[in-house]
PDB file with one MODEL, atoms N, CA, C and O in Angstrom:
MODEL        1
ATOM      1  N   UNK A   1    -230.375 -24.094 -25.871  1.00  0.00           N
ATOM      2  CA  UNK A   1    -230.061 -22.700 -25.540  1.00  0.00           C
ATOM      3  C   UNK A   1    -228.618 -22.576 -25.042  1.00  0.00           C
ATOM      4  O   UNK A   1    -227.966 -23.572 -24.730  1.00  0.00           O
ATOM      5  N   UNK A   2    -228.150 -21.373 -24.977  1.00  0.00           N
ATOM      6  CA  UNK A   2    -226.769 -21.125 -24.608  1.00  0.00           C
ATOM      7  C   UNK A   2    -226.635 -21.077 -23.090  1.00  0.00           C
ATOM      8  O   UNK A   2    -227.457 -20.465 -22.408  1.00  0.00           O
ATOM      9  N   UNK A   3    -225.599 -21.721 -22.565  1.00  0.00           N
ATOM     10  CA  UNK A   3    -225.355 -21.641 -21.129  1.00  0.00           C
ATOM     11  C   UNK A   3    -224.383 -20.507 -20.824  1.00  0.00           C
ATOM     12  O   UNK A   3    -223.776 -19.938 -21.731  1.00  0.00           O
ATOM     13  N   UNK A   4    -224.245 -20.190 -19.563  1.00  0.00           N
ATOM     14  CA  UNK A   4    -223.395 -19.078 -19.135  1.00  0.00           C
ATOM     15  C   UNK A   4    -221.935 -19.279 -19.529  1.00  0.00           C
ATOM     16  O   UNK A   4    -221.258 -18.320 -19.900  1.00  0.00           O
ATOM     17  N   UNK A   5    -221.444 -20.521 -19.452  1.00  0.00           N
ATOM     18  CA  UNK A   5    -220.050 -20.786 -19.814  1.00  0.00           C
ATOM     19  C   UNK A   5    -219.788 -20.439 -21.280  1.00  0.00           C
ATOM     20  O   UNK A   5    -218.783 -19.804 -21.600  1.00  0.00           O
ATOM     21  N   UNK A   6    -220.690 -20.855 -22.163  1.00  0.00           N
ATOM     22  CA  UNK A   6    -220.529 -20.555 -23.590  1.00  0.00           C
ATOM     23  C   UNK A   6    -220.637 -19.057 -23.809  1.00  0.00           C
ATOM     24  O   UNK A   6    -219.876 -18.489 -24.592  1.00  0.00           O
ATOM     25  N   UNK A   7    -221.563 -18.419 -23.133  1.00  0.00           N
ATOM     26  CA  UNK A   7    -221.714 -16.975 -23.263  1.00  0.00           C
ATOM     27  C   UNK A   7    -220.424 -16.260 -22.887  1.00  0.00           C
ATOM     28  O   UNK A   7    -220.022 -15.309 -23.558  1.00  0.00           O
ATOM     29  N   UNK A   8    -219.778 -16.709 -21.828  1.00  0.00           N
ATOM     30  CA  UNK A   8    -218.509 -16.108 -21.410  1.00  0.00           C
ATOM     31  C   UNK A   8    -217.415 -16.370 -22.443  1.00  0.00           C
ATOM     32  O   UNK A   8    -216.606 -15.488 -22.730  1.00  0.00           O
ATOM     33  N   UNK A   9    -217.388 -17.569 -22.996  1.00  0.00           N
ATOM     34  CA  UNK A   9    -216.400 -17.884 -24.033  1.00  0.00           C
ATOM     35  C   UNK A   9    -216.597 -16.976 -25.253  1.00  0.00           C
ATOM     36  O   UNK A   9    -215.630 -16.463 -25.816  1.00  0.00           O
ATOM     37  N   UNK A  10    -217.839 -16.788 -25.647  1.00  0.00           N
ATOM     38  CA  UNK A  10    -218.137 -15.941 -26.793  1.00  0.00           C
ATOM     39  C   UNK A  10    -217.732 -14.501 -26.512  1.00  0.00           C
ATOM     40  O   UNK A  10    -217.216 -13.814 -27.394  1.00  0.00           O
ATOM     41  N   UNK A  11    -217.966 -14.042 -25.281  1.00  0.00           N
ATOM     42  CA  UNK A  11    -217.599 -12.676 -24.913  1.00  0.00           C
ATOM     43  C   UNK A  11    -216.075 -12.513 -24.946  1.00  0.00           C
ATOM     44  O   UNK A  11    -215.572 -11.465 -25.354  1.00  0.00           O
ATOM     45  N   UNK A  12    -215.338 -13.551 -24.517  1.00  0.00           N
ATOM     46  CA  UNK A  12    -213.877 -13.501 -24.569  1.00  0.00           C
ATOM     47  C   UNK A  12    -213.389 -13.414 -26.012  1.00  0.00           C
ATOM     48  O   UNK A  12    -212.421 -12.712 -26.302  1.00  0.00           O
ATOM     49  N   UNK A  13    -214.056 -14.124 -26.912  1.00  0.00           N
ATOM     50  CA  UNK A  13    -213.701 -14.058 -28.333  1.00  0.00           C
ATOM     51  C   UNK A  13    -213.958 -12.646 -28.851  1.00  0.00           C
ATOM     52  O   UNK A  13    -213.135 -12.076 -29.568  1.00  0.00           O
ATOM     53  N   UNK A  14    -215.098 -12.096 -28.484  1.00  0.00           N
ATOM     54  CA  UNK A  14    -215.429 -10.735 -28.919  1.00  0.00           C
ATOM     55  C   UNK A  14    -214.389  -9.736 -28.430  1.00  0.00           C
ATOM     56  O   UNK A  14    -213.968  -8.858 -29.183  1.00  0.00           O
ATOM     57  N   UNK A  15    -213.978  -9.866 -27.183  1.00  0.00           N
ATOM     58  CA  UNK A  15    -212.992  -8.946 -26.618  1.00  0.00           C
ATOM     59  C   UNK A  15    -211.642  -9.084 -27.320  1.00  0.00           C
ATOM     60  O   UNK A  15    -210.895  -8.113 -27.439  1.00  0.00           O
ATOM     61  N   UNK A  16    -211.336 -10.290 -27.781  1.00  0.00           N
ATOM     62  CA  UNK A  16    -210.085 -10.536 -28.501  1.00  0.00           C
ATOM     63  C   UNK A  16    -210.039  -9.715 -29.796  1.00  0.00           C
ATOM     64  O   UNK A  16    -208.988  -9.196 -30.174  1.00  0.00           O
ATOM     65  N   UNK A  17    -211.186  -9.605 -30.466  1.00  0.00           N
ATOM     66  CA  UNK A  17    -211.248  -8.912 -31.744  1.00  0.00           C
ATOM     67  C   UNK A  17    -211.701  -7.464 -31.634  1.00  0.00           C
ATOM     68  O   UNK A  17    -211.743  -6.751 -32.637  1.00  0.00           O
ATOM     69  N   UNK A  18    -212.041  -7.022 -30.430  1.00  0.00           N
ATOM     70  CA  UNK A  18    -212.521  -5.656 -30.240  1.00  0.00           C
ATOM     71  C   UNK A  18    -211.517  -4.598 -30.698  1.00  0.00           C
ATOM     72  O   UNK A  18    -211.927  -3.647 -31.364  1.00  0.00           O
ATOM     73  N   UNK A  19    -210.222  -4.710 -30.376  1.00  0.00           N
ATOM     74  CA  UNK A  19    -209.282  -3.679 -30.848  1.00  0.00           C
ATOM     75  C   UNK A  19    -209.264  -3.544 -32.378  1.00  0.00           C
ATOM     76  O   UNK A  19    -209.185  -2.434 -32.906  1.00  0.00           O
ATOM     77  N   UNK A  20    -209.335  -4.655 -33.067  1.00  0.00           N
ATOM     78  CA  UNK A  20    -209.344  -4.622 -34.534  1.00  0.00           C
ATOM     79  C   UNK A  20    -210.637  -3.961 -35.039  1.00  0.00           C
ATOM     80  O   UNK A  20    -210.606  -3.151 -35.966  1.00  0.00           O
ATOM     81  N   UNK A  21    -211.751  -4.311 -34.429  1.00  0.00           N
ATOM     82  CA  UNK A  21    -213.032  -3.717 -34.820  1.00  0.00           C
ATOM     83  C   UNK A  21    -213.028  -2.215 -34.542  1.00  0.00           C
ATOM     84  O   UNK A  21    -213.504  -1.427 -35.359  1.00  0.00           O
ATOM     85  N   UNK A  22    -212.494  -1.825 -33.395  1.00  0.00           N
ATOM     86  CA  UNK A  22    -212.443  -0.404 -33.047  1.00  0.00           C
ATOM     87  C   UNK A  22    -211.568   0.359 -34.030  1.00  0.00           C
ATOM     88  O   UNK A  22    -211.922   1.462 -34.447  1.00  0.00           O
ATOM     89  N   UNK A  23    -210.450  -0.207 -34.396  1.00  0.00           N
ATOM     90  CA  UNK A  23    -209.551   0.445 -35.357  1.00  0.00           C
ATOM     91  C   UNK A  23    -210.259   0.628 -36.703  1.00  0.00           C
ATOM     92  O   UNK A  23    -210.152   1.684 -37.326  1.00  0.00           O
ATOM     93  N   UNK A  24    -210.973  -0.395 -37.143  1.00  0.00           N
ATOM     94  CA  UNK A  24    -211.698  -0.312 -38.409  1.00  0.00           C
ATOM     95  C   UNK A  24    -212.770   0.766 -38.351  1.00  0.00           C
ATOM     96  O   UNK A  24    -212.930   1.545 -39.290  1.00  0.00           O
ATOM     97  N   UNK A  25    -213.507   0.806 -37.239  1.00  0.00           N
ATOM     98  CA  UNK A  25    -214.538   1.831 -37.087  1.00  0.00           C
ATOM     99  C   UNK A  25    -213.922   3.220 -37.015  1.00  0.00           C
ATOM    100  O   UNK A  25    -214.447   4.162 -37.610  1.00  0.00           O
ATOM    101  N   UNK A  26    -212.808   3.359 -36.290  1.00  0.00           N
ATOM    102  CA  UNK A  26    -212.120   4.647 -36.195  1.00  0.00           C
ATOM    103  C   UNK A  26    -211.694   5.136 -37.583  1.00  0.00           C
ATOM    104  O   UNK A  26    -211.844   6.315 -37.905  1.00  0.00           O
ATOM    105  N   UNK A  27    -211.168   4.230 -38.391  1.00  0.00           N
ATOM    106  CA  UNK A  27    -210.728   4.592 -39.744  1.00  0.00           C
ATOM    107  C   UNK A  27    -211.907   5.030 -40.613  1.00  0.00           C
ATOM    108  O   UNK A  27    -211.754   5.829 -41.537  1.00  0.00           O
ATOM    109  N   UNK A  28    -213.089   4.489 -40.297  1.00  0.00           N
ATOM    110  CA  UNK A  28    -214.289   4.859 -41.044  1.00  0.00           C
ATOM    111  C   UNK A  28    -214.941   6.117 -40.473  1.00  0.00           C
ATOM    112  O   UNK A  28    -215.950   6.594 -40.992  1.00  0.00           O
ATOM    113  N   UNK A  29    -214.353   6.649 -39.396  1.00  0.00           N
ATOM    114  CA  UNK A  29    -214.899   7.853 -38.789  1.00  0.00           C
ATOM    115  C   UNK A  29    -216.066   7.601 -37.859  1.00  0.00           C
ATOM    116  O   UNK A  29    -216.846   8.510 -37.576  1.00  0.00           O
ATOM    117  N   UNK A  30    -216.192   6.373 -37.381  1.00  0.00           N
ATOM    118  CA  UNK A  30    -217.278   6.002 -36.478  1.00  0.00           C
ATOM    119  C   UNK A  30    -216.715   5.838 -35.076  1.00  0.00           C
ATOM    120  O   UNK A  30    -215.827   5.018 -34.845  1.00  0.00           O
ATOM    121  N   UNK A  31    -217.236   6.624 -34.147  1.00  0.00           N
ATOM    122  CA  UNK A  31    -216.766   6.548 -32.767  1.00  0.00           C
ATOM    123  C   UNK A  31    -217.525   5.437 -32.044  1.00  0.00           C
ATOM    124  O   UNK A  31    -218.751   5.359 -32.121  1.00  0.00           O
ATOM    125  N   UNK A  32    -216.789   4.585 -31.348  1.00  0.00           N
ATOM    126  CA  UNK A  32    -217.380   3.473 -30.602  1.00  0.00           C
ATOM    127  C   UNK A  32    -217.359   3.812 -29.114  1.00  0.00           C
ATOM    128  O   UNK A  32    -216.308   3.788 -28.474  1.00  0.00           O
ATOM    129  N   UNK A  33    -218.519   4.124 -28.582  1.00  0.00           N
ATOM    130  CA  UNK A  33    -218.623   4.448 -27.159  1.00  0.00           C
ATOM    131  C   UNK A  33    -219.061   3.209 -26.391  1.00  0.00           C
ATOM    132  O   UNK A  33    -219.597   2.273 -26.984  1.00  0.00           O
ATOM    133  N   UNK A  34    -218.842   3.189 -25.082  1.00  0.00           N
ATOM    134  CA  UNK A  34    -219.297   2.044 -24.287  1.00  0.00           C
ATOM    135  C   UNK A  34    -220.801   1.801 -24.408  1.00  0.00           C
ATOM    136  O   UNK A  34    -221.254   0.657 -24.371  1.00  0.00           O
ATOM    137  N   UNK A  35    -221.565   2.871 -24.551  1.00  0.00           N
ATOM    138  CA  UNK A  35    -223.015   2.720 -24.700  1.00  0.00           C
ATOM    139  C   UNK A  35    -223.371   2.015 -26.004  1.00  0.00           C
ATOM    140  O   UNK A  35    -224.321   1.234 -26.059  1.00  0.00           O
ATOM    141  N   UNK A  36    -222.604   2.297 -27.049  1.00  0.00           N
ATOM    142  CA  UNK A  36    -222.849   1.669 -28.347  1.00  0.00           C
ATOM    143  C   UNK A  36    -222.350   0.230 -28.372  1.00  0.00           C
ATOM    144  O   UNK A  36    -222.858  -0.594 -29.132  1.00  0.00           O
ATOM    145  N   UNK A  37    -221.364  -0.071 -27.546  1.00  0.00           N
ATOM    146  CA  UNK A  37    -220.732  -1.383 -27.570  1.00  0.00           C
ATOM    147  C   UNK A  37    -221.658  -2.497 -27.092  1.00  0.00           C
ATOM    148  O   UNK A  37    -221.665  -3.580 -27.678  1.00  0.00           O
ATOM    149  N   UNK A  38    -222.427  -2.257 -26.054  1.00  0.00           N
ATOM    150  CA  UNK A  38    -223.253  -3.306 -25.449  1.00  0.00           C
ATOM    151  C   UNK A  38    -224.215  -3.974 -26.440  1.00  0.00           C
ATOM    152  O   UNK A  38    -224.264  -5.203 -26.486  1.00  0.00           O
ATOM    153  N   UNK A  39    -224.977  -3.218 -27.231  1.00  0.00           N
ATOM    154  CA  UNK A  39    -225.881  -3.899 -28.175  1.00  0.00           C
ATOM    155  C   UNK A  39    -225.135  -4.770 -29.187  1.00  0.00           C
ATOM    156  O   UNK A  39    -225.624  -5.830 -29.577  1.00  0.00           O
ATOM    157  N   UNK A  40    -223.948  -4.319 -29.609  1.00  0.00           N
ATOM    158  CA  UNK A  40    -223.169  -5.116 -30.553  1.00  0.00           C
ATOM    159  C   UNK A  40    -222.625  -6.389 -29.907  1.00  0.00           C
ATOM    160  O   UNK A  40    -222.568  -7.438 -30.549  1.00  0.00           O
ATOM    161  N   UNK A  41    -222.231  -6.299 -28.649  1.00  0.00           N
ATOM    162  CA  UNK A  41    -221.747  -7.489 -27.938  1.00  0.00           C
ATOM    163  C   UNK A  41    -222.885  -8.495 -27.765  1.00  0.00           C
ATOM    164  O   UNK A  41    -222.682  -9.700 -27.916  1.00  0.00           O
ATOM    165  N   UNK A  42    -224.080  -7.997 -27.448  1.00  0.00           N
ATOM    166  CA  UNK A  42    -225.241  -8.874 -27.314  1.00  0.00           C
ATOM    167  C   UNK A  42    -225.545  -9.551 -28.642  1.00  0.00           C
ATOM    168  O   UNK A  42    -225.794 -10.756 -28.685  1.00  0.00           O
ATOM    169  N   UNK A  43    -225.525  -8.787 -29.721  1.00  0.00           N
ATOM    170  CA  UNK A  43    -225.765  -9.342 -31.047  1.00  0.00           C
ATOM    171  C   UNK A  43    -224.698 -10.371 -31.399  1.00  0.00           C
ATOM    172  O   UNK A  43    -225.015 -11.433 -31.935  1.00  0.00           O
ATOM    173  N   UNK A  44    -223.437 -10.067 -31.102  1.00  0.00           N
ATOM    174  CA  UNK A  44    -222.345 -10.990 -31.382  1.00  0.00           C
ATOM    175  C   UNK A  44    -222.537 -12.312 -30.644  1.00  0.00           C
ATOM    176  O   UNK A  44    -222.352 -13.379 -31.230  1.00  0.00           O
ATOM    177  N   UNK A  45    -222.908 -12.255 -29.362  1.00  0.00           N
ATOM    178  CA  UNK A  45    -223.074 -13.502 -28.611  1.00  0.00           C
ATOM    179  C   UNK A  45    -224.265 -14.299 -29.136  1.00  0.00           C
ATOM    180  O   UNK A  45    -224.250 -15.529 -29.092  1.00  0.00           O
ATOM    181  N   UNK A  46    -225.301 -13.612 -29.633  1.00  0.00           N
ATOM    182  CA  UNK A  46    -226.435 -14.323 -30.232  1.00  0.00           C
ATOM    183  C   UNK A  46    -226.015 -15.029 -31.519  1.00  0.00           C
ATOM    184  O   UNK A  46    -226.395 -16.174 -31.763  1.00  0.00           O
ATOM    185  N   UNK A  47    -225.227 -14.332 -32.338  1.00  0.00           N
ATOM    186  CA  UNK A  47    -224.736 -14.926 -33.588  1.00  0.00           C
ATOM    187  C   UNK A  47    -223.835 -16.123 -33.281  1.00  0.00           C
ATOM    188  O   UNK A  47    -223.958 -17.179 -33.901  1.00  0.00           O
ATOM    189  N   UNK A  48    -222.929 -15.944 -32.316  1.00  0.00           N
ATOM    190  CA  UNK A  48    -222.025 -17.041 -31.952  1.00  0.00           C
ATOM    191  C   UNK A  48    -222.804 -18.234 -31.403  1.00  0.00           C
ATOM    192  O   UNK A  48    -222.465 -19.381 -31.695  1.00  0.00           O
ATOM    193  N   UNK A  49    -223.825 -17.978 -30.627  1.00  0.00           N
ATOM    194  CA  UNK A  49    -224.638 -19.053 -30.069  1.00  0.00           C
ATOM    195  C   UNK A  49    -225.336 -19.833 -31.178  1.00  0.00           C
ATOM    196  O   UNK A  49    -225.356 -21.064 -31.164  1.00  0.00           O
ATOM    197  N   UNK A  50    -225.901 -19.116 -32.127  1.00  0.00           N
ATOM    198  CA  UNK A  50    -226.583 -19.781 -33.233  1.00  0.00           C
ATOM    199  C   UNK A  50    -225.590 -20.581 -34.073  1.00  0.00           C
ATOM    200  O   UNK A  50    -225.888 -21.703 -34.483  1.00  0.00           O
ATOM    201  N   UNK A  51    -224.425 -20.017 -34.329  1.00  0.00           N
ATOM    202  CA  UNK A  51    -223.401 -20.727 -35.100  1.00  0.00           C
ATOM    203  C   UNK A  51    -222.921 -21.969 -34.350  1.00  0.00           C
ATOM    204  O   UNK A  51    -222.705 -23.021 -34.952  1.00  0.00           O
ATOM    205  N   UNK A  52    -222.756 -21.840 -33.034  1.00  0.00           N
ATOM    206  CA  UNK A  52    -222.334 -22.967 -32.207  1.00  0.00           C
ATOM    207  C   UNK A  52    -223.369 -24.095 -32.273  1.00  0.00           C
ATOM    208  O   UNK A  52    -223.019 -25.258 -32.473  1.00  0.00           O
ATOM    209  N   UNK A  53    -224.643 -23.738 -32.103  1.00  0.00           N
ATOM    210  CA  UNK A  53    -225.707 -24.747 -32.142  1.00  0.00           C
ATOM    211  C   UNK A  53    -225.795 -25.407 -33.513  1.00  0.00           C
ATOM    212  O   UNK A  53    -226.031 -26.611 -33.606  1.00  0.00           O
ATOM    213  N   UNK A  54    -225.610 -24.632 -34.571  1.00  0.00           N
ATOM    214  CA  UNK A  54    -225.627 -25.189 -35.924  1.00  0.00           C
ATOM    215  C   UNK A  54    -224.474 -26.172 -36.110  1.00  0.00           C
ATOM    216  O   UNK A  54    -224.663 -27.255 -36.663  1.00  0.00           O
ATOM    217  N   UNK A  55    -223.285 -25.797 -35.650  1.00  0.00           N
ATOM    218  CA  UNK A  55    -222.136 -26.690 -35.743  1.00  0.00           C
ATOM    219  C   UNK A  55    -222.318 -27.947 -34.917  1.00  0.00           C
ATOM    220  O   UNK A  55    -221.943 -29.040 -35.341  1.00  0.00           O
ATOM    221  N   UNK A  56    -222.895 -27.788 -33.736  1.00  0.00           N
ATOM    222  CA  UNK A  56    -223.154 -28.935 -32.860  1.00  0.00           C
ATOM    223  C   UNK A  56    -224.146 -29.891 -33.514  1.00  0.00           C
ATOM    224  O   UNK A  56    -223.945 -31.105 -33.520  1.00  0.00           O
ATOM    225  N   UNK A  57    -225.223 -29.322 -34.068  1.00  0.00           N
ATOM    226  CA  UNK A  57    -226.230 -30.144 -34.748  1.00  0.00           C
ATOM    227  C   UNK A  57    -225.624 -30.860 -35.944  1.00  0.00           C
ATOM    228  O   UNK A  57    -225.899 -32.037 -36.178  1.00  0.00           O
ATOM    229  N   UNK A  58    -224.798 -30.145 -36.699  1.00  0.00           N
ATOM    230  CA  UNK A  58    -224.156 -30.709 -37.872  1.00  0.00           C
ATOM    231  C   UNK A  58    -223.210 -31.848 -37.473  1.00  0.00           C
ATOM    232  O   UNK A  58    -223.169 -32.892 -38.125  1.00  0.00           O
ATOM    233  N   UNK A  59    -222.460 -31.630 -36.403  1.00  0.00           N
ATOM    234  CA  UNK A  59    -221.521 -32.663 -35.930  1.00  0.00           C
ATOM    235  C   UNK A  59    -222.275 -33.913 -35.484  1.00  0.00           C
ATOM    236  O   UNK A  59    -221.841 -35.031 -35.763  1.00  0.00           O
ATOM    237  N   UNK A  60    -223.390 -33.733 -34.798  1.00  0.00           N
ATOM    238  CA  UNK A  60    -224.183 -34.883 -34.353  1.00  0.00           C
ATOM    239  C   UNK A  60    -224.816 -35.617 -35.528  1.00  0.00           C
ATOM    240  O   UNK A  60    -224.923 -36.844 -35.527  1.00  0.00           O
ATOM    241  N   UNK A  61    -225.230 -34.857 -36.520  1.00  0.00           N
ATOM    242  CA  UNK A  61    -225.874 -35.450 -37.694  1.00  0.00           C
ATOM    243  C   UNK A  61    -224.864 -36.194 -38.565  1.00  0.00           C
ATOM    244  O   UNK A  61    -225.166 -37.255 -39.110  1.00  0.00           O
ATOM    245  N   UNK A  62    -223.662 -35.630 -38.690  1.00  0.00           N
ATOM    246  CA  UNK A  62    -222.657 -36.204 -39.576  1.00  0.00           C
ATOM    247  C   UNK A  62    -221.598 -37.028 -38.844  1.00  0.00           C
ATOM    248  O   UNK A  62    -220.715 -37.616 -39.469  1.00  0.00           O
ATOM    249  N   UNK A  63    -221.696 -37.062 -37.522  1.00  0.00           N
ATOM    250  CA  UNK A  63    -220.688 -37.745 -36.727  1.00  0.00           C
ATOM    251  C   UNK A  63    -220.843 -39.193 -36.756  1.00  0.00           C
ATOM    252  O   UNK A  63    -220.063 -39.910 -36.129  1.00  0.00           O
TER     253      UNK A  63
ENDMDL
END
Protein backbone atom coordinates (compact mmCIF):
# COMPACT_ATOMS: atom_id res chain seq x y z
CA UNK A 1 0.00 0.00 0.00
CA UNK A 2 0.98 3.61 -0.39
CA UNK A 3 2.59 5.45 2.51
CA UNK A 4 2.06 9.10 3.38
CA UNK A 5 5.44 10.16 1.97
CA UNK A 6 4.63 8.70 -1.46
CA UNK A 7 1.17 10.22 -1.33
CA UNK A 8 2.72 13.64 -0.72
CA UNK A 9 5.19 13.13 -3.57
CA UNK A 10 2.36 12.20 -5.91
CA UNK A 11 0.37 15.26 -4.82
CA UNK A 12 3.42 17.47 -5.52
CA UNK A 13 3.63 15.99 -9.03
CA UNK A 14 -0.07 16.66 -9.55
CA UNK A 15 0.33 20.27 -8.42
CA UNK A 16 3.24 20.68 -10.85
CA UNK A 17 0.97 19.80 -13.77
CA UNK A 18 -2.20 21.45 -12.47
CA UNK A 19 -1.69 24.76 -14.35
CA UNK A 20 -1.33 22.89 -17.64
CA UNK A 21 -4.41 20.77 -16.90
CA UNK A 22 -6.41 23.86 -15.93
CA UNK A 23 -5.41 25.65 -19.12
CA UNK A 24 -6.47 22.64 -21.20
CA UNK A 25 -9.81 22.43 -19.41
CA UNK A 26 -10.33 26.20 -19.76
CA UNK A 27 -9.71 25.95 -23.51
CA UNK A 28 -12.30 23.18 -23.66
CA UNK A 29 -14.78 25.39 -21.82
CA UNK A 30 -14.69 23.33 -18.63
CA UNK A 31 -14.46 25.27 -15.39
CA UNK A 32 -12.31 23.64 -12.70
CA UNK A 33 -13.55 24.53 -9.23
CA UNK A 34 -11.90 23.51 -5.96
CA UNK A 35 -14.83 21.18 -5.29
CA UNK A 36 -14.24 19.42 -8.61
CA UNK A 37 -10.48 19.25 -8.07
CA UNK A 38 -10.44 16.98 -5.00
CA UNK A 39 -11.91 13.85 -6.65
CA UNK A 40 -9.45 14.20 -9.54
CA UNK A 41 -6.50 14.58 -7.16
CA UNK A 42 -7.63 11.47 -5.28
CA UNK A 43 -7.93 9.55 -8.55
CA UNK A 44 -4.51 10.81 -9.67
CA UNK A 45 -2.82 9.65 -6.46
CA UNK A 46 -4.49 6.23 -6.81
CA UNK A 47 -3.23 5.92 -10.39
CA UNK A 48 0.26 7.05 -9.38
CA UNK A 49 0.29 4.58 -6.49
CA UNK A 50 -0.67 1.70 -8.74
CA UNK A 51 1.92 2.72 -11.34
CA UNK A 52 4.57 3.03 -8.61
CA UNK A 53 3.77 -0.44 -7.23
CA UNK A 54 3.83 -1.92 -10.74
CA UNK A 55 7.23 -0.35 -11.42
CA UNK A 56 8.54 -1.51 -8.06
CA UNK A 57 7.33 -5.06 -8.69
CA UNK A 58 8.82 -5.01 -12.18
CA UNK A 59 12.17 -3.73 -10.87
CA UNK A 60 12.29 -6.46 -8.23
CA UNK A 61 11.35 -9.13 -10.75
CA UNK A 62 13.82 -7.97 -13.40
CA UNK A 63 16.51 -6.60 -11.10
